[in-house]
Steps between C-alpha positions, in 0.01 A plus 500: 500500500217249502750210521667649805175533691398146408833367630440683830173313548612157373804480726287507819732750663354773716654829388477789741634783283603578144709804405576613146842644418465855371827467307485147353151499352454121479638432848308449820579367846277287721494402865319195631388317812794254473765766575597524134577810295501453122581720201298426187521576129138582417552453126594133548319433832827353635687564824839656437614495864372334817607588852421214737461498876849355548800542274835328487796716592778499243758397758546131577660383822794277413512324839186294471389582144176649633321790338410821678138609462375850561137557591303737280132573579376251758129578479241611247606784269233767465646765277758567230599819318750610232722802557448768232853641526706180534297293254657165602409546869193344667369509854280243671316496831404198706331370814851426630536875575762550231536714192734334252673683218573300186696567184397326180875452439553298821355162600430597863395803702749786512377657824258441787317753713353377829163638611319465832185353346373327186575690178181500297596758237822628344523795262798696373483879492403563135710817474826364641 
């Protein structure tokens, strides 16, 4: 655990939230000021998955060989939380007024909820 905390400080990244998985004991998720959500293995202090602000869609347009990009969080991410029932599911909240749902099995968000204001905190219902 000491190594993980040291890596948080050495990397000069401003983390806004850390959430431990209640099912996978050595797994945590982080959100940061650069619109990034990361899943970490605490036993090795390594990222196992990173969700960036923009991800590449799997489809490629054949006409002009251009790639299609889909916007993820556009502003600072404030909060992240693991779902206790669906243990691979995460939620994140951001200044872009969006709640994003993520699956640790997928390289991009699986759903987006639009809010009317900044989302400073996300939390799953612990009994559902």
